C-alpha positions as CSV (number, residue, x, y, z in Angstrom):
1,M,7.6,17.4,-32.5
2,R,5.5,14.0,-31.7
3,E,1.7,14.4,-31.3
4,I,-0.2,12.2,-29.1
5,D,-4.2,12.4,-28.4
6,V,-5.1,12.7,-24.7
7,K,-7.4,10.0,-25.5
8,V,-4.8,7.5,-25.7
9,I,-3.5,8.8,-22.4
10,T,-6.6,8.5,-20.9
11,E,-7.2,4.5,-21.9
12,K,-3.5,3.6,-20.9
13,I,-4.3,4.7,-17.7
14,S,-7.6,3.2,-17.3
15,E,-6.0,-0.4,-18.0
16,L,-3.1,0.1,-15.6
17,C,-5.4,1.0,-12.9
18,I,-6.8,-2.5,-13.3
19,K,-3.8,-4.0,-13.9
20,A,-1.7,-3.0,-11.2
21,N,-4.8,-4.2,-8.9
22,L,-5.5,-7.5,-10.4
23,Y,-1.6,-8.4,-10.7
24,L,1.4,-7.9,-8.4
25,P,4.3,-6.4,-9.7
26,E,7.0,-8.7,-11.1
27,G,9.3,-10.6,-8.4
28,M,6.9,-9.8,-5.3
29,K,5.1,-13.4,-5.5
30,E,8.3,-14.7,-5.5
31,K,9.9,-12.6,-2.8
32,I,7.0,-13.5,-0.5
33,S,7.0,-17.1,-1.3
34,S,10.7,-17.5,-0.6
35,C,10.2,-16.2,3.1
36,I,8.0,-18.6,3.9
37,G,11.4,-20.9,3.8
38,C,13.0,-18.6,6.2
39,E,10.1,-17.6,8.5
40,K,10.8,-19.0,11.7
41,S,7.1,-19.1,13.4
42,Q,4.8,-21.8,12.3
43,L,1.6,-19.1,12.2
44,C,3.6,-16.7,10.2
45,K,4.5,-19.4,7.4
46,E,0.7,-20.5,6.8
47,V,-0.1,-16.4,6.9
48,L,2.7,-16.3,4.2
49,S,0.9,-19.3,2.1
50,D,-2.7,-17.9,3.0
51,I,-1.1,-14.6,1.2
52,V,0.3,-16.7,-1.7
53,R,-2.8,-17.9,-2.4
54,N,-5.0,-15.1,-2.4
55,I,-2.6,-13.8,-4.7
56,D,-3.1,-16.6,-7.3
57,C,-6.9,-16.4,-6.4
58,A,-6.9,-12.7,-7.8
59,K,-4.8,-13.4,-11.0
60,E,-7.4,-16.9,-11.6
61,M,-10.8,-14.9,-11.1
62,E,-9.4,-11.4,-12.1
63,V,-10.2,-9.6,-8.9
64,P,-8.2,-6.9,-6.8
65,I,-5.7,-8.7,-4.8
66,C,-7.0,-6.3,-1.8
67,Q,-10.6,-4.6,-1.0
68,D,-8.8,-1.6,-0.5
69,T,-8.0,-0.5,-4.2
70,G,-6.5,2.8,-3.1
71,M,-5.8,6.1,-4.3
72,A,-4.5,6.3,-7.9
73,V,-0.8,7.9,-7.8
74,I,0.5,8.7,-10.9
75,F,4.1,9.4,-12.2
76,I,4.1,10.5,-15.5
77,D,7.8,11.4,-17.4
78,I,6.7,13.5,-20.8
79,G,9.2,13.4,-23.6
80,Q,9.9,17.4,-24.3
81,E,9.1,16.3,-28.0
82,V,5.9,16.2,-27.1
83,H,2.7,17.8,-27.6
84,F,-0.3,16.7,-26.3
85,V,-3.5,17.1,-28.4
86,G,-7.5,16.8,-28.2
87,G,-7.8,18.6,-24.3
88,S,-6.3,18.6,-21.0
89,L,-3.9,16.2,-20.0
90,E,-4.7,16.4,-16.2
91,K,-8.5,15.9,-17.2
92,A,-7.4,12.6,-19.1
93,I,-5.4,11.1,-17.0
94,N,-8.6,11.7,-14.2
95,E,-11.0,10.3,-17.2
96,G,-8.5,7.2,-17.1
97,V,-8.9,6.5,-13.3
98,A,-12.0,7.0,-13.5
99,K,-13.0,4.6,-16.4
100,G,-10.6,2.2,-15.1
101,Y,-11.9,2.2,-11.7
102,V,-15.8,2.0,-12.9
103,E,-15.2,0.1,-15.2
104,G,-13.1,-2.5,-13.5
105,K,-15.3,-2.6,-10.9
106,L,-12.6,-1.6,-8.3
107,R,-13.6,-0.3,-4.8
108,L,-14.1,4.3,-4.9
109,S,-12.4,5.4,-2.0
110,V,-11.5,8.8,-2.6
111,V,-14.0,11.6,-1.2
112,E,-14.2,15.0,-2.4
113,D,-13.3,17.0,0.3
114,P,-10.8,16.2,3.3
115,L,-13.5,17.1,5.8
116,M,-17.1,16.7,4.3
117,R,-16.4,13.1,3.1
118,K,-18.4,12.9,0.4
119,N,-17.4,10.3,-2.2
120,T,-16.4,11.4,-5.4
121,D,-18.0,8.3,-7.1
122,N,-15.0,7.4,-9.3
123,N,-12.0,7.4,-6.9
124,T,-11.2,10.8,-8.8
125,P,-9.0,12.8,-8.4
126,A,-5.3,11.2,-8.6
127,I,-2.8,12.6,-7.3
128,I,-0.3,13.4,-10.0
129,H,3.4,13.9,-10.5
130,T,4.7,14.8,-13.9
131,R,8.2,14.9,-15.1
132,I,9.5,16.7,-18.2
133,V,12.8,14.5,-19.2
134,E,14.3,14.1,-22.9
135,G,12.8,12.4,-26.1
136,D,9.4,12.0,-27.7
137,K,8.1,9.3,-25.3
138,V,5.4,9.3,-21.9
139,H,6.1,7.0,-19.4
140,I,3.5,6.2,-17.3
141,M,3.3,4.6,-13.7
142,V,0.2,3.9,-11.9
143,A,0.6,3.2,-7.8
144,P,-2.7,2.2,-6.4
145,K,-1.7,3.3,-2.3
146,G,-4.4,1.5,0.2
147,F,-4.4,4.0,3.8
148,G,-3.5,1.1,5.9
149,S,-0.1,1.7,4.9
150,E,-0.6,5.1,3.9
151,N,-1.6,6.0,7.6
152,M,1.4,4.7,9.3
153,S,4.4,6.7,6.9
154,A,6.1,9.6,8.4
155,V,8.0,12.7,7.8
156,K,11.3,14.0,9.9
157,M,12.9,17.2,9.6
158,F,16.7,16.1,11.1
159,T,19.6,18.4,11.6
160,P,22.7,18.4,9.1
161,S,24.2,16.8,12.3
162,A,22.2,13.7,12.0
163,T,23.9,10.2,11.3
164,P,22.9,7.4,9.2
165,D,22.3,5.5,12.4
166,D,20.1,8.6,13.3
167,I,17.8,7.7,10.0
168,I,18.5,4.2,10.7
169,D,16.7,4.3,14.4
170,F,13.9,6.9,12.8
171,V,12.7,4.2,9.8
172,V,12.7,1.6,12.5
173,D,10.8,3.5,15.3
174,T,8.1,4.1,12.3
175,V,8.0,0.7,11.3
176,S,7.6,-0.7,15.1
177,K,4.9,2.1,16.0
178,A,3.2,1.0,12.5
179,G,2.9,-2.6,14.6
180,S,0.2,-4.6,12.5
181,N,-1.8,-1.8,10.7
182,P,-0.1,-1.9,7.3
183,C,-0.5,-5.6,7.3
184,P,2.6,-7.0,7.0
185,P,5.3,-8.2,5.7
186,I,5.5,-5.0,4.6
187,T,7.6,-2.8,2.5
188,V,9.9,0.0,3.5
189,G,10.1,3.2,0.7
190,V,12.6,6.2,2.4
191,G,13.2,9.3,0.8
192,I,16.2,11.4,2.1
193,G,16.9,14.9,1.1
194,G,15.0,17.6,-1.3
195,D,12.8,19.3,0.7
196,F,9.8,18.8,3.1
197,E,7.7,17.6,0.4
198,Y,10.2,16.1,-2.1
199,S,11.2,14.0,0.6
200,A,7.8,11.9,0.7
201,I,8.0,12.3,-3.0
202,L,11.1,10.4,-3.5
203,A,9.8,7.9,-0.6
204,K,6.6,6.6,-2.8
205,K,8.9,6.3,-5.6
206,A,11.1,4.2,-3.4
207,L,8.5,1.7,-2.7
208,C,8.0,1.5,-7.0
209,R,11.8,0.7,-7.7
210,D,11.9,-3.0,-8.3
211,L,12.2,-4.9,-5.1
212,N,15.8,-6.8,-6.5
213,Y,17.6,-3.6,-7.1
214,R,19.6,-2.0,-4.6
215,N,21.1,1.5,-4.4
216,E,23.4,1.9,-7.0
217,N,25.3,4.0,-4.2
218,P,26.9,1.4,-1.9
219,F,26.6,3.6,0.9
220,Y,22.7,3.6,0.7
221,A,22.2,0.0,-0.3
222,D,24.3,-0.9,2.9
223,M,21.9,1.3,5.2
224,E,19.0,-0.5,3.0
225,Q,20.5,-3.9,4.5
226,K,20.8,-2.1,7.8
227,M,17.5,-0.9,7.5
228,L,15.4,-4.5,6.8
229,D,17.7,-6.3,9.3
230,K,16.5,-4.3,12.3
231,I,12.9,-4.4,11.0
232,N,13.1,-7.9,10.8
233,K,14.2,-8.1,14.5
234,L,11.2,-6.0,15.7
235,G,8.7,-9.3,15.8
236,I,6.0,-8.0,14.4
237,G,5.6,-10.8,11.9
238,S,3.3,-11.3,8.9
239,Q,0.0,-9.7,9.8
240,G,1.0,-9.1,13.5
241,F,1.4,-12.5,14.7
242,G,5.2,-12.2,15.6
243,G,7.9,-13.8,13.6
244,T,11.1,-13.1,11.3
245,V,9.8,-11.7,8.5
246,T,8.0,-8.5,8.9
247,A,9.4,-6.5,5.8
248,L,10.0,-7.8,2.3
249,Y,12.3,-5.1,1.3
250,V,13.4,-1.5,2.1
251,N,14.5,1.1,-0.9
252,I,16.2,4.3,-0.2
253,E,15.8,7.6,-3.0
254,Q,18.0,10.5,-2.4
255,Y,18.3,14.0,-3.7
256,P,20.7,17.0,-3.0
257,T,19.1,19.2,-0.3
258,H,20.3,22.4,1.4
259,I,22.9,23.3,3.8
260,A,20.5,23.5,7.1
261,G,18.4,20.4,7.1
262,L,18.1,16.9,5.8
263,P,14.6,16.2,5.7
264,V,13.8,11.9,5.9
265,A,10.4,10.5,5.2
266,V,9.3,7.1,5.3
267,N,6.3,5.5,2.9
268,I,5.4,2.1,4.4
269,G,3.3,0.0,1.8
270,C,1.4,-3.2,3.0
271,H,2.5,-6.9,1.1
272,V,0.2,-5.8,-1.4
273,T,2.5,-2.4,-3.0
274,R,1.0,-2.1,-6.2
275,H,1.9,-0.6,-9.1
276,A,1.7,-0.9,-13.3
277,E,3.5,1.0,-16.2
278,A,3.6,1.4,-19.6
279,E,5.2,3.6,-22.1
280,V,3.2,5.7,-24.8
């Protein structure tokens, strides 16, 4: 059994909140840069170039890439041989988010009640997803989620008779309805299976998958490509100015489901799809 003081988790969460908001994941800048060459619209080429410059400026000046520094989503995989000491893990996670957002001078965007709308002034509480895994390590993924893109997401409970084309059409239609609202070029996470709420968690996890990796199942990898091709034919383009690049990638995550259902969730990310991870 390995003991970990929850203060270590607090400090790591704090660091990751700041890192995720200042630096895009590896490969995102290169992906956006590469799209400049394949974009047919001159205006959208200029927009993509501006986005790349913004990414560089954020890194050089150590300021957030986007003013919406998001609601903190925490994926934490806990080894079953780990024993936390020194207090509550949930409290430690939220203390880490508060520390990172306040000391990092990140925008505080969380309200304590969905209808009363009073700001908590430290961007807590976080959305926390825990999973027990083998081993004695703790893996932490911090994914700040801005709501310009979050608001454009959708869940649909298909019947088992739905075809892959039905699912593809639903994903493409969701992006079409979103238009310029999620600040394209966008990223698209799709969760297929599980139940109502787990399909949405799958979709969010899909956004955090390395953009260079396709689904390991060739069937779903083919669906990812078909979705991406159809989305990029919508003509929305960067920041909604038209063009040939609306989405940078589509990632699908799937899970077993009930014989009577087929849940599908679409979680849209903006071109600032942020996440940072570490192992303790």
